[in-house]
C-alpha positions as CSV (number, residue, x, y, z in Angstrom):
1,X,86.8,77.2,16.5
2,X,90.1,75.5,16.9
3,X,90.6,73.3,19.9
4,X,93.0,74.4,22.5
5,X,96.4,72.8,22.4
6,X,97.0,69.9,24.7
7,X,99.9,70.7,26.9
8,X,100.9,67.0,27.3
9,X,100.9,66.4,23.6
10,X,102.9,69.5,23.0
11,X,105.6,68.0,25.4
12,X,105.7,64.5,23.9
13,X,105.8,65.4,20.2
14,X,109.4,66.8,20.2
15,X,110.5,63.6,22.1
16,X,109.1,61.4,19.2
17,X,110.8,63.6,16.7
18,X,114.2,63.3,18.5
19,X,113.8,59.5,18.6
20,X,113.1,59.4,14.9
21,X,116.1,61.6,14.2
22,X,118.3,59.4,16.4
23,X,117.1,56.2,14.8
24,X,117.7,57.7,11.4
25,X,121.2,58.7,12.3
26,X,122.0,55.3,13.7
27,X,120.7,53.6,10.6
28,X,122.8,55.8,8.4
29,X,125.9,55.1,10.5
30,X,125.3,51.3,10.4
31,X,125.0,51.5,6.6
32,X,128.2,53.5,6.3
33,X,130.0,51.0,8.6
34,X,128.8,48.0,6.6
35,X,129.8,49.6,3.3
36,X,133.2,50.7,4.6
37,X,133.8,47.2,6.1
38,X,132.8,45.5,2.9
39,X,135.1,47.9,1.0
40,X,138.0,47.3,3.3
41,X,137.5,43.5,3.2
42,X,137.2,43.7,-0.6
43,X,140.4,45.8,-0.7
44,X,142.3,43.2,1.3
45,X,141.1,40.4,-0.9
46,X,142.0,42.3,-4.1
47,X,145.7,41.9,-3.3
48,X,145.4,38.2,-3.5
49,X,143.4,38.0,-6.8
50,X,146.3,38.6,-9.1
51,X,146.1,35.4,-11.1
52,X,143.5,33.3,-12.7
53,X,143.3,29.6,-11.8
54,X,141.4,27.3,-14.1
55,X,140.7,23.9,-12.6
56,X,140.5,21.3,-15.3
57,X,140.0,18.3,-13.0
58,X,140.7,17.2,-9.5
59,X,144.2,15.9,-8.7
60,X,144.6,12.3,-7.7
61,X,148.2,11.2,-6.8
62,X,149.6,8.2,-8.5
63,X,152.5,5.9,-7.8
64,X,154.6,7.8,-10.4
65,X,153.9,11.0,-8.5
66,X,156.0,9.8,-5.6
67,X,159.1,10.3,-7.6
68,X,158.4,13.9,-8.7
69,X,156.8,15.6,-5.7
70,X,159.7,17.4,-4.0
71,X,157.6,18.6,-1.1
72,X,156.9,15.1,0.1
73,X,159.0,14.7,3.3
74,X,161.8,12.2,3.2
75,X,161.3,9.0,5.1
76,X,162.5,8.7,8.7
77,X,165.9,6.8,8.6
78,X,164.7,4.7,11.6
79,X,161.9,3.3,9.4
80,X,164.3,2.2,6.6
81,X,164.8,-1.5,6.2
82,X,168.5,-2.3,6.8
83,X,170.3,-5.4,7.7
84,X,170.3,-6.5,11.3
85,X,173.4,-4.9,12.8
86,X,176.3,-7.3,12.3
87,X,179.5,-5.7,11.4
88,X,181.3,-9.0,10.7
89,X,180.0,-8.8,7.1
90,X,179.4,-5.8,4.9
91,X,176.5,-7.4,3.0
92,X,173.3,-5.4,2.9
93,X,169.9,-5.3,1.3
94,X,168.6,-2.5,-0.8
95,X,165.0,-1.8,0.1
96,X,162.4,-1.7,-2.6
97,X,160.5,1.6,-2.8
98,X,157.0,1.2,-1.3
99,X,155.5,4.6,-2.3
100,X,151.8,3.9,-2.9
101,X,148.7,6.0,-3.6
102,X,145.9,5.4,-1.2
103,X,142.7,7.4,-0.8
104,X,144.2,10.4,-2.6
105,X,147.2,10.7,-0.3
106,X,150.7,9.7,-1.0
107,X,152.0,7.4,1.8
108,X,155.0,5.2,2.4
109,X,153.6,2.0,4.1
110,X,156.0,0.6,6.6
111,X,155.9,-1.9,9.4
112,X,156.2,-0.2,12.7
113,X,158.3,-1.7,15.4
114,X,158.0,-1.0,19.1
115,X,161.8,-0.9,19.5
116,X,162.9,2.5,18.3
117,X,159.9,4.1,16.5
118,X,159.1,7.6,17.6
119,X,161.5,7.4,20.6
120,X,163.3,10.7,21.0
121,X,165.7,9.3,23.6
122,X,166.9,5.8,24.5
123,X,169.7,3.7,25.9
124,X,170.5,0.3,24.6
125,X,172.8,-2.5,26.1
126,X,173.5,-5.9,24.5
127,X,175.8,-8.8,25.1
128,X,176.5,-12.0,23.2
129,X,178.8,-14.8,22.5
130,X,182.3,-14.4,21.1
131,X,182.8,-11.4,23.5
132,X,180.2,-9.4,21.8
133,X,179.1,-6.1,23.4
134,X,176.9,-3.3,22.2
135,X,176.2,0.1,23.7
136,X,174.0,2.7,22.0
137,X,172.3,5.9,23.1
138,X,170.3,8.5,21.2
139,X,168.7,11.8,22.1
140,X,166.6,14.1,20.0
141,X,165.2,17.3,21.6
142,X,162.5,19.4,20.1
143,X,163.4,23.0,20.8
144,X,160.9,25.4,19.1
145,X,159.8,26.7,15.7
146,X,160.6,23.4,14.0
147,X,164.2,23.2,15.4
148,X,165.5,19.9,16.7
149,X,169.0,19.1,18.2
150,X,170.5,16.0,19.7
151,X,173.2,13.4,19.4
152,X,174.0,9.7,19.4
153,X,176.8,7.4,20.6
154,X,177.4,3.8,19.7
155,X,180.1,1.2,20.5
156,X,180.2,-2.4,19.3
157,X,183.0,-5.0,19.7
158,X,183.3,-8.6,18.7
159,X,186.0,-11.0,19.6
160,X,187.9,-13.2,17.2
161,X,186.6,-16.4,15.6
162,X,188.5,-19.6,15.1
163,X,188.9,-21.4,11.8
164,X,191.4,-24.2,11.1
165,X,193.3,-23.4,14.3
166,X,193.4,-19.7,13.2
167,X,192.0,-16.8,15.1
168,X,190.6,-14.1,12.9
169,X,188.6,-10.9,12.6
170,X,188.3,-9.3,16.0
171,X,187.2,-5.7,15.7
172,X,185.6,-2.7,17.5
173,X,183.7,0.3,16.2
174,X,183.0,3.6,18.1
175,X,180.9,6.4,16.7
176,X,179.6,9.7,18.2
177,X,177.5,12.3,16.5
178,X,175.7,15.6,17.2
179,X,173.1,17.1,14.9
180,X,170.6,19.9,14.4
181,X,167.6,20.0,12.1
182,X,165.4,22.9,11.1
183,X,162.0,22.3,9.4
184,X,159.7,25.0,8.0
185,X,157.0,25.1,5.4
186,X,159.4,26.1,2.7
187,X,162.7,24.5,3.6
188,X,164.6,21.8,5.6
189,X,168.1,22.1,7.0
190,X,170.3,19.6,8.8
191,X,173.8,19.9,10.2
192,X,175.9,16.9,11.5
193,X,179.3,16.5,13.0
194,X,180.8,13.2,14.1
195,X,183.8,11.2,15.1
196,X,184.5,7.5,14.7
197,X,187.2,5.0,15.5
198,X,187.5,1.5,13.9
199,X,190.0,-1.1,15.0
200,X,190.4,-4.4,13.3
201,X,192.8,-7.3,13.8
202,X,193.4,-9.3,10.6
203,X,195.3,-12.4,10.2
204,X,199.0,-11.7,9.4
205,X,200.1,-15.0,7.8
206,X,198.7,-18.4,6.7
207,X,200.2,-20.1,9.7
208,X,198.3,-20.8,13.0
209,X,198.2,-17.8,15.3
210,X,198.4,-17.7,19.0
211,X,197.7,-14.0,19.3
212,X,196.1,-11.7,16.9
213,X,198.4,-8.9,15.9
214,X,198.8,-6.0,13.4
215,X,195.6,-4.1,14.3
216,X,194.3,-1.7,11.6
217,X,193.2,1.4,13.4
218,X,191.4,4.3,11.7
219,X,190.1,7.6,13.1
220,X,187.6,9.8,11.2
221,X,186.0,13.2,11.7
222,X,183.1,14.2,9.5
223,X,181.0,17.4,8.9
224,X,177.9,17.5,6.8
225,X,175.2,20.1,6.1
226,X,172.2,19.7,3.7
227,X,169.4,22.0,2.7
228,X,166.2,21.6,0.7
229,X,164.0,24.4,-0.5
230,X,160.6,24.3,-2.1
231,X,159.5,27.8,-3.3
232,X,162.4,29.2,-5.3
233,X,164.7,28.2,-8.1
234,X,167.5,27.3,-5.6
235,X,166.3,23.8,-4.5
236,X,169.2,22.1,-2.7
237,X,172.7,22.4,-1.3
238,X,175.1,19.9,0.2
239,X,178.5,20.2,1.8
240,X,180.5,17.3,3.2
241,X,184.0,17.1,4.7
242,X,185.8,14.0,5.9
243,X,189.2,13.6,7.6
244,X,190.6,10.1,7.9
245,X,193.7,9.2,9.9
246,X,194.8,5.7,9.0
247,X,197.6,3.7,10.5
248,X,200.0,4.6,7.6
249,X,198.8,8.1,6.7
250,X,195.9,10.5,6.4
251,X,193.3,11.7,3.9
252,X,191.0,14.8,3.3
253,X,187.9,14.4,1.2
254,X,185.4,17.1,0.3
255,X,182.1,17.0,-1.6
256,X,180.0,20.0,-2.7
257,X,176.6,20.0,-4.5
258,X,173.6,22.1,-5.3
259,X,170.5,21.9,-7.4
260,X,168.6,24.6,-9.3
261,X,165.1,24.4,-11.0
262,X,163.7,26.9,-13.4
263,X,160.1,26.4,-14.5
264,X,159.5,27.8,-18.0
265,X,156.4,27.6,-20.2
266,X,155.1,24.2,-19.0
267,X,158.5,22.5,-18.6
268,X,161.4,22.6,-16.2
269,X,165.1,23.3,-16.6
270,X,167.0,21.7,-13.8
271,X,170.7,22.1,-13.2
272,X,173.1,20.3,-10.8
273,X,176.5,21.7,-9.8
274,X,179.0,19.5,-8.0
275,X,182.7,19.4,-7.0
276,X,184.7,16.7,-5.1
277,X,188.3,16.2,-4.1
278,X,190.4,13.6,-2.2
279,X,194.0,14.0,-1.2
280,X,196.3,12.1,1.2
281,X,199.5,10.3,1.8
282,X,198.6,6.7,2.2
283,X,202.1,5.3,1.4
284,X,202.5,7.8,-1.3
285,X,200.8,11.2,-1.9
286,X,197.8,11.5,-4.2
287,X,195.4,14.3,-5.1
288,X,192.3,14.1,-7.2
289,X,189.6,16.7,-7.7
290,X,186.8,17.4,-10.2
291,X,184.0,19.8,-10.9
292,X,180.9,19.3,-13.0
293,X,177.7,20.8,-14.2
294,X,174.6,18.8,-15.2
295,X,171.9,20.8,-17.0
296,X,168.7,19.0,-18.2
297,X,165.4,19.8,-19.9
298,X,162.5,18.1,-18.2
299,X,159.0,17.9,-19.8
300,X,156.3,16.1,-17.8
301,X,152.6,15.4,-18.3
302,X,150.1,13.2,-16.6
303,X,151.4,10.0,-18.1
304,X,154.6,10.9,-19.8
305,X,158.0,12.2,-18.7
306,X,160.9,13.2,-20.9
307,X,164.3,14.4,-19.7
308,X,167.2,15.5,-22.0
309,X,170.5,16.7,-20.6
310,X,174.2,16.1,-20.2
311,X,177.0,16.0,-17.6
312,X,180.2,17.9,-18.1
313,X,183.1,17.3,-15.8
314,X,186.6,18.7,-15.5
315,X,189.2,16.6,-13.5
316,X,192.7,17.4,-12.5
317,X,195.1,14.4,-12.0
318,X,198.6,13.6,-13.0
319,X,197.9,10.3,-14.7
320,X,195.0,11.2,-17.0
321,X,194.7,11.9,-20.7
322,X,191.2,13.4,-20.8
323,X,190.7,16.4,-18.5
324,X,187.2,17.2,-19.8
325,X,184.6,14.5,-19.8
326,X,181.2,14.5,-21.4
327,X,178.3,12.1,-20.5
328,X,174.7,11.9,-21.7
329,X,171.7,12.1,-19.4
330,X,168.4,11.1,-21.1
331,X,165.4,9.5,-19.5
332,X,161.9,8.6,-20.7
333,X,158.9,7.3,-18.7
334,X,155.5,6.3,-19.9
335,X,152.7,5.4,-17.6
336,X,151.1,2.6,-19.6
337,X,148.4,1.7,-17.1
338,X,147.8,4.4,-14.5
339,X,149.1,3.4,-11.0
340,X,149.9,-0.1,-12.2
341,X,152.5,-0.2,-15.0
342,X,155.2,2.2,-16.1
343,X,157.8,1.8,-18.8
344,X,161.1,3.6,-18.3
345,X,164.3,4.0,-20.2
346,X,167.5,5.8,-19.2
347,X,170.8,6.5,-20.9
348,X,173.5,8.2,-18.7
349,X,177.1,8.3,-17.6
350,X,179.2,9.8,-14.9
351,X,182.4,9.9,-12.9
352,X,183.1,8.8,-9.3
353,X,185.9,10.3,-7.3
354,X,187.6,7.5,-5.3
355,X,188.9,8.0,-1.7
356,X,190.4,5.6,0.8
357,X,187.6,6.5,3.2
358,X,185.0,5.4,0.6
359,X,186.8,2.1,0.0
360,X,186.8,1.4,3.8
361,X,183.1,2.1,4.0
362,X,182.6,-0.6,1.3
363,X,185.0,-3.0,2.7
364,X,186.9,-2.8,6.0
365,X,189.6,-5.3,4.9
366,X,191.2,-2.9,2.4
367,X,194.7,-1.7,3.0
368,X,195.9,1.8,2.2
369,X,196.6,2.1,-1.5
370,X,199.4,3.9,-3.4
371,X,197.2,5.4,-6.1
372,X,193.5,6.1,-6.2
373,X,191.9,6.4,-9.6
374,X,188.4,7.9,-10.3
375,X,186.0,5.5,-12.0
376,X,184.5,6.8,-15.2
377,X,181.2,5.4,-16.7
378,X,181.0,6.3,-20.4
379,X,177.5,4.9,-20.6
380,X,174.9,3.2,-18.5
381,X,171.8,2.1,-20.3
382,X,168.9,0.6,-18.5
383,X,165.2,0.0,-19.0
384,X,162.4,-1.9,-17.5
385,X,158.9,-1.9,-16.0
386,X,157.8,-0.8,-12.6
387,X,154.4,-0.5,-11.0
388,X,152.0,-2.0,-8.5
389,X,149.7,-5.0,-8.3
390,X,146.8,-4.1,-6.2
391,X,147.4,-1.5,-3.5
392,X,150.1,-3.3,-1.5
393,X,152.5,-5.0,-3.9
394,X,155.2,-3.2,-5.9
395,X,157.6,-4.5,-8.5
396,X,160.5,-3.2,-10.5
397,X,162.1,-5.2,-13.3
398,X,165.2,-3.7,-15.0
399,X,167.8,-4.7,-17.6
400,X,171.0,-2.7,-18.0
401,X,174.3,-2.4,-19.9
402,X,177.3,-0.6,-18.3
403,X,180.8,0.3,-19.3
404,X,183.3,1.3,-16.6
405,X,186.9,2.5,-16.8
406,X,189.2,2.1,-13.8
407,X,186.8,-0.1,-11.9
408,X,188.6,-1.2,-8.6
409,X,188.7,-5.0,-8.2
410,X,189.9,-6.5,-4.9
411,X,192.6,-9.2,-4.7
412,X,194.2,-10.8,-1.6
413,X,197.7,-9.5,-1.0
414,X,200.4,-10.6,1.5
415,X,201.7,-7.2,2.7
416,X,204.2,-6.5,5.5
417,X,201.3,-5.6,7.8
418,X,199.5,-8.8,7.0
419,X,197.0,-10.3,4.6
420,X,194.7,-7.6,3.2
421,X,192.7,-6.8,0.1
422,X,194.2,-4.5,-2.4
423,X,192.4,-2.9,-5.4
424,X,193.5,-3.4,-8.9
425,X,192.0,-1.4,-11.7
426,X,190.5,-2.6,-15.0
427,X,188.1,-1.5,-17.7
428,X,185.1,-3.7,-18.0
429,X,181.7,-4.1,-19.7
430,X,178.8,-5.9,-18.1
431,X,175.1,-6.3,-18.3
432,X,172.7,-7.0,-15.5
433,X,169.2,-8.1,-14.7
434,X,167.4,-7.0,-11.5
435,X,164.1,-8.0,-10.0
436,X,162.7,-6.2,-7.0
437,X,159.4,-7.1,-5.3
438,X,157.8,-5.8,-2.1
439,X,154.5,-6.4,-0.2
440,X,153.2,-4.4,2.7
441,X,150.1,-5.3,4.7
442,X,148.5,-2.8,7.2
443,X,151.7,-1.7,8.8
444,X,152.0,-5.2,10.4
445,X,153.8,-7.2,7.8
446,X,156.3,-6.5,5.0
447,X,158.4,-8.7,2.8
448,X,160.9,-7.7,0.1
449,X,162.7,-9.8,-2.4
450,X,165.6,-8.8,-4.7
451,X,167.4,-10.8,-7.3
452,X,170.5,-9.5,-9.2
453,X,172.4,-11.1,-12.0
454,X,175.6,-9.8,-13.6
455,X,177.7,-10.9,-16.6
456,X,181.2,-9.3,-16.9
457,X,183.7,-8.8,-19.8
458,X,187.1,-7.4,-18.7
459,X,189.9,-5.7,-20.6
460,X,193.0,-7.2,-19.0
461,X,192.0,-9.2,-15.9
462,X,190.8,-12.8,-16.4
463,X,188.1,-12.5,-13.7
464,X,186.1,-9.7,-12.0
465,X,187.8,-10.4,-8.7
466,X,185.5,-10.7,-5.7
467,X,182.5,-9.7,-7.7
468,X,179.5,-12.1,-7.6
469,X,177.6,-13.2,-10.7
470,X,174.3,-13.3,-8.9
471,X,172.8,-12.7,-5.4
472,X,169.4,-13.0,-3.8
473,X,168.3,-10.8,-0.8
474,X,165.1,-11.4,1.1
475,X,163.7,-9.4,4.0
476,X,160.7,-9.9,6.3
477,X,159.5,-7.6,9.0
478,X,156.4,-7.9,11.2
479,X,154.7,-6.4,14.2
480,X,152.0,-8.3,16.2
481,X,150.9,-6.5,19.3
482,X,153.9,-6.1,21.6
483,X,156.0,-8.5,19.5
484,X,158.0,-7.5,16.4
485,X,160.7,-9.1,14.4
486,X,163.0,-9.0,11.4
487,X,164.6,-11.6,9.2
488,X,167.2,-11.4,6.5
489,X,168.5,-14.0,4.0
490,X,171.4,-13.5,1.6
491,X,172.4,-16.0,-1.0
492,X,175.5,-14.9,-3.0
493,X,177.0,-16.8,-5.9
494,X,180.7,-17.9,-6.2
495,X,183.4,-15.4,-6.5
496,X,187.1,-15.5,-7.6
497,X,190.3,-14.2,-6.1
498,X,193.9,-14.0,-7.2
499,X,196.4,-15.5,-4.8
500,X,200.1,-16.0,-5.7
501,X,199.3,-15.8,-9.4
502,X,196.6,-18.5,-9.1
503,X,192.9,-18.1,-9.5
504,X,191.0,-19.4,-6.5
505,X,187.2,-19.8,-6.2
506,X,185.1,-19.3,-3.1
507,X,181.8,-21.2,-2.8
508,X,178.3,-19.7,-2.4
509,X,177.6,-17.7,0.7
510,X,174.4,-18.2,2.6
511,X,173.6,-15.8,5.5
512,X,170.4,-16.0,7.5
513,X,169.7,-13.6,10.4
514,X,166.8,-13.2,12.8
515,X,165.8,-10.6,15.4
516,X,162.9,-10.7,17.8
517,X,161.7,-8.1,20.3
518,X,159.0,-7.6,22.9
519,X,157.8,-4.4,24.6
520,X,157.9,-5.5,28.2
521,X,156.8,-2.3,29.9
522,X,156.1,1.3,28.8
523,X,159.5,2.5,27.7
524,X,161.2,-0.9,28.2
525,X,162.0,-3.2,25.3
526,X,163.9,-6.5,25.2
527,X,165.3,-8.2,22.1
528,X,167.5,-11.1,20.9
529,X,169.4,-11.4,17.6
530,X,170.9,-14.4,15.9
531,X,173.3,-13.9,13.0
532,X,174.5,-16.6,10.7
533,X,171.6,-18.8,11.9
534,X,172.9,-21.8,9.9
535,X,176.3,-21.6,11.4
536,X,178.0,-21.8,8.0
537,X,181.7,-21.3,7.7
538,X,181.5,-19.5,4.3
539,X,184.3,-17.3,2.9
540,X,183.3,-13.7,2.9
541,X,186.6,-13.2,1.0
542,X,189.3,-15.7,0.3
543,X,191.0,-16.6,3.7
544,X,188.5,-14.5,5.5
545,X,185.7,-16.7,6.9
546,X,182.7,-15.1,8.5
547,X,181.9,-15.6,12.2
548,X,179.8,-18.6,13.1
549,X,176.5,-18.5,14.9
550,X,176.4,-15.3,16.7
551,X,173.7,-14.5,19.3
552,X,173.2,-11.2,21.0
553,X,170.5,-10.2,23.5
554,X,169.8,-6.8,25.0
555,X,167.5,-4.2,26.4
556,X,166.4,-0.8,25.2
557,X,165.2,1.8,27.8
558,X,163.4,4.9,26.7
559,X,164.2,7.8,29.0
560,X,162.1,10.4,27.2
């Protein structure tokens, strides 16, 4: 006989069945969610897998790579090595590039100073002998999304110096600027607008003076915008405008430029477009403008670079014979010893539009000129070796040959407004030899040495007036704890000038400068500068001696 059914078991069995069904349904749902999630994730990744990347070997940057990687950010202008501010002389040193590869990362070693590094806002006051006074202020505000805006103001004045009972070379400079910068992962933009006023009192005759007279006063307004792009064929754009009001006239100058890059089958086609103009009425009216295109084929491999292109310009002037100008643009580089020795050769030419504003930037003693002629360079051939010794020393040895047409040479002229320098034009050929060396140690010490030698052959003039045959520039910069300092030395060979139809010779020029600073408190920095440390009475130009020993001391306060 069958056993009677157990009531309790009859009640619990359906419960177990329901639990099993619920567990089975949960398991199926979990599996479906997992499959759907995987499918969705795979679907999202599929949109990115539209190309095949084959890794041949890992990338290790080299010294040569620093010149070709466009995404490497430009150096901070405050970290550049420039001459200690001393506006009584326009001499300056060109810093040697210190790009170096270290631990797989491209860096630019530089000695950090406590004075102005990474200070977004500061105020500087300085005073010195010969009625020297300096005022500077700077402010850089970080807004958001990579946007910065700010401005700067500077004023520097220096009294006259005495030489053979003459009083010479008093001047003052005033500059104010506002700017905005935008930085993203794919582009950089900068916009600047500024105003400057320069006032100089030159000697007016060769007789002793009681009072300096005939000031040269210039006012300038400048606008500039630049853009750099990384992820499309349009790589750069530049627009510059400058208005200059001189004591005898005015001038407008404009420069436009852009760069394009088209990658194609393992090589690049790069093209530069440019236009420039200058017009004014300094004594007489003048108007020069030009436009050019510079296409080039660029082929680059790990140890070899070849560039083949040309420059084509059209110029519009009233005193020219050739309106269309053609120049070569060829370059070859071969990395003989990786990261240590590179051989380079280059053959190129070009044209440079002249403006009175440009001449004043090169030399503040130049008077307004009646005619400005662009300088044409039919060829410039140079070659040499560059590289590194170890991880901290760089070198660059170059030899070049150049031909220039309408090169401005400066001669002393006794004009109604006083003794000034006036450009005369000539065609000349010259060759040069240059040696650049630099050494950087752990961001605490850097020294740079530069030697340049020139040999000129002129078409009509007997001498390359006020052009040196050789010059030596040496820079030292260091940072030890709260102390930092800079030192510059310049040794310039003899030059020649034309005065009243006679050739006069100036002796060598030696200029030694020193600056020392100390971080006294957080946000407070004191410094002292000594220019022309040897107190030499050299001729910067004939009848224009430099200031003697000039000492200036000041304080920098960081208010942000």
